[in-house]
N, C-alpha and C positions, 0 to 999 in steps of 0.2 A: 504494499499500499504505499504509494508514493505523496498522494496527493492529501493534502487535511483535511478538504471537505468530502473525501470518500470516508476517512476515519469518522469523521463525528457530523452523523446525520441529521439530527433535530431535536433542539432543547425540549424537556418534557416539562411540561405548564400543568400542576395540579396543586393543589391547598398544600400539599406537604413541601412539595418544593418552593413554594411561594415563602414557608416559614423561614428558610433557609438564605432566602436571600441578603438580609439584613447581616446573618451572618458570614456573609463570601463564600456560601455553600451554593453552587449551581448543579443543575441536575440535565445529562444529556443522553440521547440515545446514541450507541455507537456501533461502528461494525462489529460483528461475532467474533472475526479472527485478530481485531485489535488486542494489543496490550496495554499495560500501565505507562508504561515509556512511551509508547507511540500517542496514547491518548495528549499526554502531558506535553510533548513538543507540538500536537495540533494544535491543542487550544492556544499555547503561546504562540505559535504563529498566525493563527486566524486572528488572533487579538493583540497583534504585536503593537500595533499604534496606541494601544490603549495603555500600556505598561503593564499586562497580566504577568504575574510570576505564581505559577501553582504550587501550593504547597504538600498536597497528598491528590491521591487518585484512588476512589474505590470503586469496584464492578459488582456487577449483580446479575447473573443470568436470567432472563424473567422466562421464565416457560409459559405458554400462550394457554389461554383458558379454552375449558370444553366447551364447545357450543351445538345446538340441537337447531337441526332443521327438518322439520317431520320426524319420522322414525330412527333418519340417521343422525350420526354425531360427528363431529371432527374440532380440530383446533384450530385457534386463533394463530399467527405466525409467533414463535418465539421470539426474543432480542435480547442484546445486552445494553446494559444501563451503567452510565458512570456519574458517580455523585464527586465532584470537582471541589476541592477547599482551596482558597485563594489565601496567600500570606498577608498578615497583617497590614502590611506596609503597600501592597497592592492596590492598585485602584479598583473600584465595581465594574463589572461588564455594563455599560449604558444601555443595553439593548432593554435588561432586566429591570431598570431603577422604576419604570413608570408601573411596573407591576404590584411594588410592596407597599 
């Protein structure tokens, strides 16, 4: 994976992720094969003009939920989620500032 935008797919916008914004904790859906060092460098590269420094990265593999359609059942796609914590001296990500 060479492109940062291939690693970071989209932000997770839920009530739980909103509560972490004031503590500089952000949640993103990332590529399944990306590791923590790739995720860290991708975040710092995407937001390098804002002066973002990543302190830690926690990853979670989220399994798809079971859904039924009539008598057949299947699963929604599973994905990988990354919880990014910025350093205390780092600036905030401006796209999230209006959300809290």
